[in-house]
C-alpha positions as CSV (number, residue, x, y, z in Angstrom):
1,M,3.9,-3.0,-24.7
2,F,3.0,-3.6,-21.2
3,R,6.1,-2.5,-19.0
4,P,4.7,-1.5,-15.5
5,V,6.2,0.2,-12.8
6,L,6.8,-2.4,-9.9
7,A,5.7,-1.5,-6.5
8,T,5.2,-2.4,-2.8
9,L,2.2,-1.5,-0.7
10,G,2.4,-2.6,3.0
11,Y,0.0,-2.2,5.8
12,I,1.6,-2.4,9.2
13,L,-0.5,-3.7,12.1
14,S,-0.4,-2.6,15.7
15,P,0.6,-5.3,18.2
16,D,-2.8,-6.0,19.2
17,R,-3.8,-6.0,15.6
18,Q,-6.5,-3.3,15.9
19,Q,-4.8,-0.6,14.3
20,V,-2.8,0.1,10.8
21,L,-0.1,2.5,10.6
22,M,-1.0,4.8,7.3
23,I,0.5,7.8,5.8
24,Q,-1.5,10.8,5.3
25,R,-0.2,12.4,2.4
26,N,-0.1,16.2,3.4
27,K,3.4,17.5,2.6
28,R,3.5,18.1,-1.0
29,P,0.5,19.6,-2.8
30,D,2.0,18.5,-6.1
31,D,1.8,14.8,-4.8
32,L,-0.5,12.5,-7.0
33,H,-1.6,11.2,-3.6
34,F,-2.2,14.4,-1.7
35,G,-4.8,14.6,0.9
36,K,-5.2,10.7,0.8
37,Y,-4.3,7.9,3.5
38,N,-2.3,5.1,2.0
39,G,-0.1,2.2,3.4
40,L,3.6,2.6,3.0
41,G,5.4,1.6,0.0
42,G,6.9,2.7,-3.4
43,R,8.7,1.5,-6.4
44,L,11.1,-1.5,-6.4
45,E,14.6,-0.4,-7.1
46,P,16.7,-2.2,-9.9
47,H,18.3,-5.3,-8.7
48,E,15.9,-5.5,-5.7
49,D,13.6,-8.4,-4.6
50,I,10.1,-7.6,-3.9
51,V,10.5,-8.6,0.1
52,S,14.0,-6.6,0.5
53,G,12.1,-3.6,-1.4
54,M,9.1,-3.7,1.0
55,R,11.4,-3.9,3.9
56,R,13.4,-0.9,2.5
57,E,10.2,1.2,2.1
58,I,9.0,0.6,5.5
59,R,12.3,1.3,7.2
60,E,12.5,4.7,4.9
61,E,8.9,5.8,5.4
62,S,8.5,4.8,9.0
63,G,11.9,4.0,10.7
64,L,10.4,0.5,11.6
65,E,12.1,-2.9,10.7
66,A,9.6,-5.2,9.0
67,E,10.2,-8.7,10.7
68,E,7.1,-10.5,9.6
69,L,5.4,-10.0,6.1
70,V,2.6,-11.6,4.6
71,L,1.9,-11.4,1.0
72,R,-1.8,-10.7,0.6
73,G,-2.0,-10.3,-3.1
74,T,-1.0,-8.5,-6.2
75,I,-2.8,-5.7,-8.2
76,S,-2.3,-4.7,-11.8
77,W,-3.3,-1.0,-12.1
78,P,-2.8,-0.1,-15.8
79,G,-3.1,3.8,-16.4
80,F,-2.8,4.4,-12.6
81,G,0.4,6.7,-12.9
82,K,0.5,10.5,-13.1
83,N,1.0,10.2,-16.8
84,G,-0.9,7.0,-17.4
85,E,1.8,4.7,-16.6
86,D,1.0,1.1,-15.6
87,W,1.7,-0.1,-12.1
88,F,1.9,-3.4,-10.6
89,G,1.7,-3.8,-6.8
90,F,2.8,-6.5,-4.4
91,I,0.5,-6.1,-1.3
92,F,1.7,-7.2,2.2
93,R,0.5,-7.2,5.7
94,I,3.2,-6.7,8.0
95,E,2.3,-8.7,11.2
96,R,5.6,-8.1,13.4
97,W,8.1,-5.4,13.4
98,S,10.7,-3.6,15.7
99,G,11.5,0.0,16.5
100,Q,9.5,3.2,17.0
101,P,7.9,4.9,14.1
102,H,8.7,8.3,13.5
103,A,6.1,11.1,13.2
104,G,6.3,11.1,9.4
105,N,8.6,11.7,6.2
106,H,9.0,14.1,3.4
107,E,5.5,12.7,2.0
108,G,3.3,13.2,5.2
109,T,2.3,12.3,8.6
110,L,2.2,8.9,10.1
111,V,-1.1,8.1,11.9
112,W,-2.2,4.9,13.7
113,V,-5.9,4.3,12.4
114,P,-8.2,2.0,14.1
115,L,-9.2,-0.9,11.4
116,A,-12.8,-0.2,12.0
117,E,-12.3,3.4,10.8
118,L,-10.3,2.6,7.8
119,E,-13.0,3.0,5.4
120,R,-14.0,6.4,6.6
121,L,-10.7,7.8,5.6
122,P,-9.9,9.6,2.4
123,L,-8.5,6.5,0.3
124,W,-7.9,6.1,-3.3
125,P,-11.4,5.0,-4.4
126,G,-10.0,1.6,-5.7
127,D,-8.7,0.8,-2.0
128,R,-12.0,0.2,-1.0
129,Y,-12.3,-2.9,-3.5
130,F,-9.4,-4.6,-1.9
131,L,-8.6,-3.5,1.7
132,S,-10.9,-5.8,3.3
133,M,-8.8,-8.8,1.8
134,V,-5.8,-7.5,3.2
135,F,-7.1,-7.7,6.6
136,D,-9.1,-10.8,6.4
137,D,-8.3,-14.3,7.7
138,D,-8.8,-16.1,4.2
139,P,-5.3,-17.6,4.0
140,R,-5.6,-17.5,0.0
141,A,-3.8,-14.4,-1.8
142,F,-5.9,-12.3,-4.1
143,H,-4.5,-11.4,-7.5
144,G,-6.4,-8.5,-9.2
145,C,-6.6,-6.0,-12.0
146,M,-8.2,-2.4,-11.7
147,P,-7.7,-0.2,-14.7
148,Y,-7.6,3.4,-14.1
149,H,-8.2,6.5,-16.2
150,N,-7.9,10.2,-15.2
151,G,-7.3,9.1,-11.5
152,Q,-10.6,6.7,-11.1
153,P,-10.8,3.0,-11.2
154,Q,-12.7,1.8,-14.4
155,G,-13.1,-1.7,-13.0
156,W,-12.0,-4.6,-10.6
157,S,-11.8,-8.0,-11.2
158,Y,-9.9,-10.5,-9.0
159,V,-9.2,-14.2,-8.1
160,R,-8.1,-15.8,-5.0
161,V,-5.7,-18.8,-4.9
Protein backbone atom coordinates (compact mmCIF):
# COMPACT_ATOMS: atom_id res chain seq x y z
CA MET A 1 0.00 0.00 0.00
CA PHE A 2 1.30 3.46 -0.94
CA ARG A 3 1.15 5.78 2.08
CA PRO A 4 3.90 8.32 1.56
CA VAL A 5 5.16 10.85 4.06
CA LEU A 6 3.82 14.22 2.83
CA ALA A 7 6.44 16.94 2.86
CA THR A 8 7.37 20.40 1.66
CA LEU A 9 10.59 21.65 0.15
CA GLY A 10 11.09 25.40 -0.35
CA TYR A 11 13.74 27.48 -2.05
CA ILE A 12 13.88 31.08 -0.80
CA LEU A 13 15.09 33.60 -3.37
CA SER A 14 17.03 36.72 -2.38
CA PRO A 15 15.32 40.03 -3.22
CA ASP A 16 17.50 40.39 -6.35
CA ARG A 17 16.66 36.77 -7.36
CA GLN A 18 20.36 35.95 -7.72
CA GLN A 19 20.76 33.80 -4.59
CA VAL A 20 18.87 31.07 -2.78
CA LEU A 21 18.84 30.36 0.95
CA MET A 22 20.03 26.81 1.58
CA ILE A 23 20.63 24.78 4.70
CA GLN A 24 23.96 23.04 5.01
CA ARG A 25 23.08 19.95 7.06
CA ASN A 26 26.11 19.91 9.35
CA LYS A 27 24.82 19.65 12.94
CA ARG A 28 23.82 15.99 13.42
CA PRO A 29 26.11 13.22 12.10
CA ASP A 30 23.20 10.74 12.33
CA ASP A 31 21.12 12.91 9.95
CA LEU A 32 20.20 11.16 6.67
CA HIS A 33 20.98 14.51 4.97
CA PHE A 34 24.32 15.11 6.81
CA GLY A 35 26.87 16.95 4.66
CA LYS A 36 24.35 17.95 2.00
CA TYR A 37 22.83 21.29 1.09
CA ASN A 38 19.08 21.42 0.74
CA GLY A 39 16.13 23.75 0.56
CA LEU A 40 14.03 24.23 3.67
CA GLY A 41 11.05 22.13 4.57
CA GLY A 42 9.87 18.95 6.16
CA ARG A 43 6.94 16.76 7.04
CA LEU A 44 3.39 17.99 6.94
CA GLU A 45 1.66 17.90 10.33
CA PRO A 46 -1.79 16.36 10.81
CA HIS A 47 -4.66 18.73 9.91
CA GLU A 48 -2.26 21.13 8.14
CA ASP A 49 -2.66 22.19 4.52
CA ILE A 50 0.44 22.13 2.35
CA VAL A 51 0.89 25.94 2.14
CA SER A 52 0.54 26.35 5.91
CA GLY A 53 3.04 23.52 6.34
CA MET A 54 5.53 25.21 4.02
CA ARG A 55 5.13 28.53 5.83
CA ARG A 56 5.58 26.84 9.21
CA GLU A 57 8.74 25.03 8.08
CA ILE A 58 10.22 28.27 6.65
CA ARG A 59 9.46 30.07 9.90
CA GLU A 60 10.87 27.29 12.10
CA GLU A 61 14.00 26.68 10.05
CA SER A 62 14.94 30.25 9.08
CA GLY A 63 12.94 32.74 11.14
CA LEU A 64 11.47 34.21 7.93
CA GLU A 65 7.80 34.69 7.06
CA ALA A 66 7.03 33.40 3.57
CA GLU A 67 4.72 35.91 1.88
CA GLU A 68 4.69 34.87 -1.79
CA LEU A 69 5.00 31.17 -2.59
CA VAL A 70 4.89 29.58 -6.03
CA LEU A 71 4.21 25.87 -6.29
CA ARG A 72 6.79 24.73 -8.83
CA GLY A 73 6.01 21.03 -8.72
CA THR A 74 5.54 17.76 -6.91
CA ILE A 75 7.77 14.71 -6.64
CA SER A 76 7.01 11.18 -5.55
CA TRP A 77 10.11 9.63 -3.94
CA PRO A 78 9.36 5.92 -3.40
CA GLY A 79 11.97 4.34 -1.12
CA PHE A 80 13.60 7.66 -0.15
CA GLY A 81 13.32 7.50 3.65
CA LYS A 82 15.89 6.23 6.12
CA ASN A 83 14.05 2.91 6.34
CA GLY A 84 12.85 2.87 2.74
CA GLU A 85 9.72 4.96 3.40
CA ASP A 86 8.01 6.59 0.46
CA TRP A 87 7.91 10.40 0.42
CA PHE A 88 5.79 12.82 -1.61
CA GLY A 89 7.03 16.40 -1.79
CA PHE A 90 5.49 19.72 -2.76
CA ILE A 91 8.25 21.92 -4.16
CA PHE A 92 7.93 25.69 -3.70
CA ARG A 93 9.87 28.76 -4.74
CA ILE A 94 9.51 31.54 -2.16
CA GLU A 95 9.70 34.82 -4.02
CA ARG A 96 8.86 37.28 -1.24
CA TRP A 97 9.41 37.05 2.47
CA SER A 98 9.91 39.25 5.52
CA GLY A 99 12.18 39.17 8.52
CA GLN A 100 15.84 38.42 9.03
CA PRO A 101 17.10 34.87 8.63
CA HIS A 102 18.93 33.48 11.60
CA ALA A 103 22.29 31.74 11.23
CA GLY A 104 20.87 28.24 11.38
CA ASN A 105 18.95 25.70 13.40
CA HIS A 106 19.38 22.29 15.04
CA GLU A 107 19.89 20.69 11.61
CA GLY A 108 22.48 23.01 10.11
CA THR A 109 23.77 26.38 8.99
CA LEU A 110 21.82 28.69 6.67
CA VAL A 111 23.79 29.97 3.68
CA TRP A 112 22.91 32.29 0.79
CA VAL A 113 24.17 30.58 -2.35
CA PRO A 114 24.41 32.23 -5.80
CA LEU A 115 22.06 30.40 -8.17
CA ALA A 116 24.95 29.98 -10.60
CA GLU A 117 26.86 27.99 -7.91
CA LEU A 118 23.99 25.77 -6.79
CA GLU A 119 24.87 22.76 -8.94
CA ARG A 120 28.43 22.70 -7.52
CA LEU A 121 27.26 22.02 -3.96
CA PRO A 122 27.00 18.57 -2.38
CA LEU A 123 23.29 17.96 -3.00
CA TRP A 124 21.11 14.88 -3.00
CA PRO A 125 21.97 13.20 -6.32
CA GLY A 126 18.33 13.42 -7.43
CA ASP A 127 18.10 17.19 -6.82
CA ARG A 128 20.13 17.80 -9.96
CA TYR A 129 17.26 16.41 -12.04
CA PHE A 130 14.65 18.96 -10.93
CA LEU A 131 16.38 22.05 -9.49
CA SER A 132 16.58 23.84 -12.83
CA MET A 133 12.78 23.60 -13.10
CA VAL A 134 12.34 25.25 -9.70
CA PHE A 135 14.12 28.37 -10.94
CA ASP A 136 13.24 28.51 -14.64
CA ASP A 137 10.67 30.86 -16.19
CA ASP A 138 8.37 28.13 -17.50
CA PRO A 139 5.00 28.83 -15.84
CA ARG A 140 4.01 25.14 -15.93
CA ALA A 141 4.48 23.06 -12.79
CA PHE A 142 6.42 19.79 -12.99
CA HIS A 143 5.16 16.53 -11.49
CA GLY A 144 7.70 13.76 -11.23
CA CYS A 145 8.57 10.40 -9.81
CA MET A 146 12.06 9.53 -8.61
CA PRO A 147 12.39 6.07 -7.05
CA TYR A 148 15.25 5.68 -4.56
CA HIS A 149 17.15 2.61 -3.43
CA ASN A 150 19.95 2.67 -0.84
CA GLY A 151 20.11 6.48 -0.96
CA GLN A 152 20.45 6.70 -4.74
CA PRO A 153 17.89 7.69 -7.38
CA GLN A 154 16.96 4.82 -9.68
CA GLY A 155 15.22 6.90 -12.32
CA TRP A 156 13.41 10.14 -13.06
CA SER A 157 10.28 10.80 -15.05
CA TYR A 158 8.14 13.93 -15.09
CA VAL A 159 5.49 15.87 -16.93
CA ARG A 160 4.83 19.60 -16.98
CA VAL A 161 1.30 20.95 -16.98
